[in-house]
C-alpha positions as semicolon CSV with decimal commas, in nm:
position;residue;x (nm);y (nm);z (nm)
1;X;3,642;5,042;5,665
2;X;3,618;5,189;5,314
3;X;3,269;5,230;5,166
4;X;3,196;5,093;4,814
5;X;3,154;5,363;4,547
6;X;2,800;5,467;4,481
7;X;2,638;5,455;4,138
8;X;2,589;5,816;4,027
9;X;2,295;5,718;3,798
10;X;2,085;5,513;4,034
11;X;2,036;5,640;4,389
12;X;1,847;5,480;4,666
13;X;1,483;5,589;4,679
14;X;1,529;5,725;5,029
15;X;1,806;5,958;4,912
16;X;1,682;6,316;4,847
17;X;1,815;6,519;4,553
18;X;2,023;6,823;4,647
19;X;1,841;7,154;4,667
20;X;1,903;7,424;4,417
21;X;2,034;7,344;4,067
22;X;1,921;6,990;3,975
23;X;2,203;6,893;3,739
24;X;2,212;6,514;3,741
25;X;2,497;6,339;3,559
26;X;2,394;6,211;3,220
27;X;2,419;5,836;3,145
28;X;2,683;5,722;2,899
29;X;2,584;5,685;2,535
30;X;2,432;5,350;2,426
31;X;2,685;5,092;2,326
32;X;2,716;5,047;1,952
33;X;2,896;4,743;1,812
34;X;2,971;4,929;1,489
35;X;3,211;5,227;1,474
36;X;3,085;5,554;1,338
37;X;3,161;5,607;0,972
38;X;3,228;5,983;0,907
39;X;3,198;5,931;0,531
40;X;2,824;5,853;0,565
41;X;2,735;6,183;0,735
42;X;2,627;6,275;1,081
43;X;2,272;6,135;1,036
44;X;2,392;5,778;0,955
45;X;2,274;5,518;1,198
46;X;2,459;5,186;1,196
47;X;2,251;4,868;1,167
48;X;2,135;4,721;1,496
49;X;2,331;4,442;1,646
50;X;2,200;4,091;1,585
51;X;2,186;4,048;1,959
52;X;2,113;4,404;2,091
53;X;2,066;4,307;2,452
54;X;2,124;3,935;2,510
55;X;2,414;3,776;2,326
56;X;2,374;3,411;2,215
57;X;2,444;3,158;2,489
58;X;2,777;2,984;2,488
59;X;2,741;2,610;2,541
60;X;3,080;2,556;2,686
61;X;2,977;2,261;2,898
62;X;2,769;2,080;2,636
63;X;2,880;1,728;2,550
64;X;2,983;1,673;2,188
65;X;2,726;1,520;1,951
66;X;2,772;1,148;1,914
67;X;2,643;0,911;1,646
68;X;2,361;0,685;1,761
69;X;2,327;0,326;1,643
70;X;1,984;0,166;1,665
71;X;1,995;-0,204;1,743
72;X;1,699;-0,411;1,623
73;X;1,583;-0,630;1,903
74;X;1,478;-0,985;1,847
75;X;1,125;-1,110;1,905
76;X;0,997;-1,100;2,253
77;X;1,023;-1,430;2,434
78;X;0,713;-1,639;2,415
79;X;0,493;-1,609;2,712
80;X;0,456;-1,921;2,914
81;X;0,120;-2,085;2,886
82;X;-0,056;-2,300;3,130
83;X;-0,089;-2,671;3,070
84;X;-0,461;-2,627;3,013
85;X;-0,398;-2,353;2,754
86;X;-0,151;-2,574;2,568
87;X;-0,399;-2,861;2,573
88;X;-0,673;-2,640;2,428
89;X;-0,437;-2,512;2,159
90;X;-0,347;-2,869;2,064
91;X;-0,717;-2,953;2,039
92;X;-0,771;-2,650;1,816
93;X;-0,487;-2,748;1,582
94;X;-0,615;-3,105;1,565
95;X;-0,968;-2,987;1,487
96;X;-0,835;-2,759;1,211
97;X;-0,643;-3,046;1,054
98;X;-0,944;-3,274;1,070
99;X;-1,169;-3,010;0,915
100;X;-0,913;-2,945;0,639
101;X;-0,887;-3,315;0,559
102;X;-1,266;-3,348;0,561
103;X;-1,301;-3,050;0,329
104;X;-1,050;-3,198;0,084
105;X;-1,229;-3,532;0,094
106;X;-1,562;-3,362;0,022
107;X;-1,404;-3,167;-0,267
108;X;-1,271;-3,490;-0,417
109;X;-1,607;-3,660;-0,374
110;X;-1,781;-3,372;-0,550
111;X;-1,521;-3,379;-0,830
112;X;-1,585;-3,749;-0,883
113;X;-1,943;-3,681;-0,989
114;X;-1,932;-3,326;-1,123
115;X;-2,024;-3,255;-1,485
116;X;-1,976;-2,951;-1,705
117;X;-1,914;-2,861;-2,071
118;X;-1,542;-2,844;-1,991
119;X;-1,530;-3,191;-1,835
120;X;-1,741;-3,327;-2,121
121;X;-1,453;-3,254;-2,360
122;X;-1,277;-3,556;-2,206
123;X;-1,532;-3,807;-2,339
124;X;-1,370;-4,126;-2,466
125;X;-1,238;-4,101;-2,820
126;X;-1,219;-3,721;-2,824
127;X;-0,899;-3,557;-2,947
128;X;-0,794;-3,260;-2,736
129;X;-0,504;-3,023;-2,678
130;X;-0,403;-2,870;-2,346
131;X;-0,285;-2,508;-2,327
132;X;-0,071;-2,421;-2,025
133;X;-0,190;-2,120;-1,826
134;X;0,177;-2,035;-1,761
135;X;0,314;-2,042;-2,116
136;X;-0,003;-1,994;-2,326
137;X;0,133;-2,276;-2,542
138;X;0,039;-2,641;-2,583
139;X;0,150;-2,935;-2,375
140;X;0,337;-3,178;-2,603
141;X;0,517;-3,513;-2,589
142;X;0,866;-3,500;-2,741
143;X;1,019;-3,790;-2,937
144;X;1,227;-3,901;-2,636
145;X;0,916;-3,928;-2,419
146;X;0,971;-3,609;-2,218
147;X;0,716;-3,327;-2,217
148;X;0,707;-2,948;-2,222
149;X;0,447;-2,676;-2,279
150;X;0,606;-2,499;-2,574
151;X;0,415;-2,662;-2,859
152;X;0,206;-2,511;-3,137
153;X;-0,163;-2,582;-3,181
154;X;-0,124;-2,758;-3,520
155;X;0,155;-2,991;-3,403
156;X;0,032;-3,355;-3,367
157;X;0,274;-3,393;-3,073
158;X;0,037;-3,158;-2,884
159;X;-0,275;-3,370;-2,951
160;X;-0,408;-3,640;-2,719
161;X;-0,680;-3,900;-2,739
162;X;-0,889;-3,911;-2,422
163;X;-1,000;-4,238;-2,266
164;X;-1,251;-4,162;-1,992
165;X;-1,247;-4,414;-1,707
166;X;-1,550;-4,267;-1,532
167;X;-1,571;-4,045;-1,222
168;X;-1,362;-3,784;-1,412
169;X;-1,058;-4,010;-1,439
170;X;-0,890;-4,008;-1,782
171;X;-0,594;-4,160;-1,968
172;X;-0,435;-3,934;-2,231
173;X;-0,257;-4,100;-2,526
174;X;-0,027;-3,916;-2,764
175;X;-0,152;-3,885;-3,123
176;X;0,197;-3,853;-3,272
177;X;0,322;-4,167;-3,090
178;X;0,036;-4,391;-2,973
179;X;0,268;-4,590;-2,747
180;X;0,318;-4,279;-2,531
181;X;0,076;-4,187;-2,253
182;X;0,105;-3,913;-1,992
183;X;0,230;-4,051;-1,661
184;X;0,443;-3,964;-1,356
185;X;0,790;-4,113;-1,305
186;X;1,012;-4,012;-1,014
187;X;0,807;-3,704;-0,935
188;X;0,797;-3,560;-1,288
189;X;0,533;-3,579;-1,561
190;X;0,653;-3,766;-1,870
191;X;0,503;-3,918;-2,184
192;X;0,642;-4,266;-2,124
193;X;0,332;-4,415;-1,964
194;X;0,196;-4,743;-2,100
195;X;-0,171;-4,671;-2,043
196;X;-0,200;-4,868;-1,720
197;X;-0,298;-4,743;-1,375
198;X;0,010;-4,514;-1,360
199;X;-0,133;-4,320;-1,656
200;X;-0,459;-4,226;-1,483
201;X;-0,533;-3,865;-1,386
202;X;-0,835;-3,717;-1,215
203;X;-0,966;-3,394;-1,368
204;X;-1,051;-3,098;-1,143
205;X;-1,220;-2,793;-1,295
206;X;-1,132;-2,446;-1,162
207;X;-1,383;-2,159;-1,128
208;X;-1,246;-2,000;-1,447
209;X;-1,297;-2,329;-1,639
210;X;-0,935;-2,441;-1,655
211;X;-0,853;-2,794;-1,545
212;X;-0,589;-2,958;-1,329
213;X;-0,470;-3,320;-1,350
214;X;-0,417;-3,506;-1,023
215;X;-0,226;-3,832;-1,049
216;X;-0,457;-4,112;-0,931
217;X;-0,195;-4,347;-0,775
218;X;-0,081;-4,075;-0,534
219;X;-0,309;-3,786;-0,440
220;X;-0,154;-3,442;-0,416
221;X;0,059;-3,494;-0,728
222;X;-0,036;-3,283;-1,030
223;X;0,090;-3,222;-1,382
224;X;0,290;-2,903;-1,329
225;X;0,465;-2,673;-1,576
226;X;0,726;-2,406;-1,501
227;X;0,668;-2,058;-1,648
228;X;0,957;-2,136;-1,889
229;X;0,766;-2,437;-2,019
230;X;0,957;-2,725;-1,856
231;X;0,788;-2,986;-1,635
232;X;0,802;-2,916;-1,262
233;X;0,785;-3,150;-0,964
234;X;0,437;-3,291;-0,936
235;X;0,413;-3,222;-0,562
236;X;0,317;-2,862;-0,478
237;X;0,041;-2,607;-0,468
238;X;-0,243;-2,718;-0,692
239;X;-0,404;-2,373;-0,690
240;X;-0,147;-2,199;-0,909
241;X;-0,096;-2,137;-1,280
242;X;0,165;-2,416;-1,283
243;X;-0,106;-2,681;-1,273
244;X;-0,384;-2,521;-1,482
245;X;-0,464;-2,592;-1,848
246;X;-0,725;-2,478;-2,098
247;X;-0,886;-2,761;-2,296
248;X;-0,939;-2,737;-2,672
249;X;-1,167;-2,999;-2,828
250;X;-1,021;-3,082;-3,171
251;X;-1,251;-3,366;-3,273
252;X;-1,527;-3,570;-3,115
253;X;-1,836;-3,476;-2,918
254;X;-1,902;-3,333;-2,575
255;X;-2,097;-3,598;-2,388
256;X;-2,230;-3,480;-2,054
257;X;-2,194;-3,776;-1,819
258;X;-2,472;-3,834;-1,571
């Protein structure tokens, strides 16, 4: 059987070198990836290879890159609750509703008897104007009986005579047309009221001394003005600029009711 050729440069450690002249074969010159350039002289050394010993790996078996689409999952399903837990939650919701209703009732009761320099401007016989917090212009009654909040301070259509009914309930009559009173018809504030019960509004003062007007026949309905100056539906959030007005006393006295 033929023996495999031996490597002349690396011998087994047990092999002894021959006696006499120790002339071992020289290893081949180091591999250079760049050919010698005679024009640069014998001392020119080519630049080292980018990968002198270990060439870059070849990813021949790597799967091609694919685009990934992330799908937003919906909310997790609600966890089932025990009957007792549902009962307690129902009690909590009921208690919150009762407390909210009680708080609103207390607020209304306080408003019935509250006094301030702002509320005193609505004493009977006083002439006032109302400046919308949204438009910074005056609430006015137009000749057709509609309203907006685009009036000027010196326009009589923006002036109202106050008739205080007590407990911070007022009726506001137009100066320019005394047959017109502020009222609510089909969910909108108009100037077509006749001065009866449908023309009554309860005044609520805000912490920054503006006022809101809640329609007495149906609580939760307020005089509301869009930012563009047109009347808005009376039902809505009463803690917004839509419902708030600044009161200017044009003539009369401020009588603090006790």
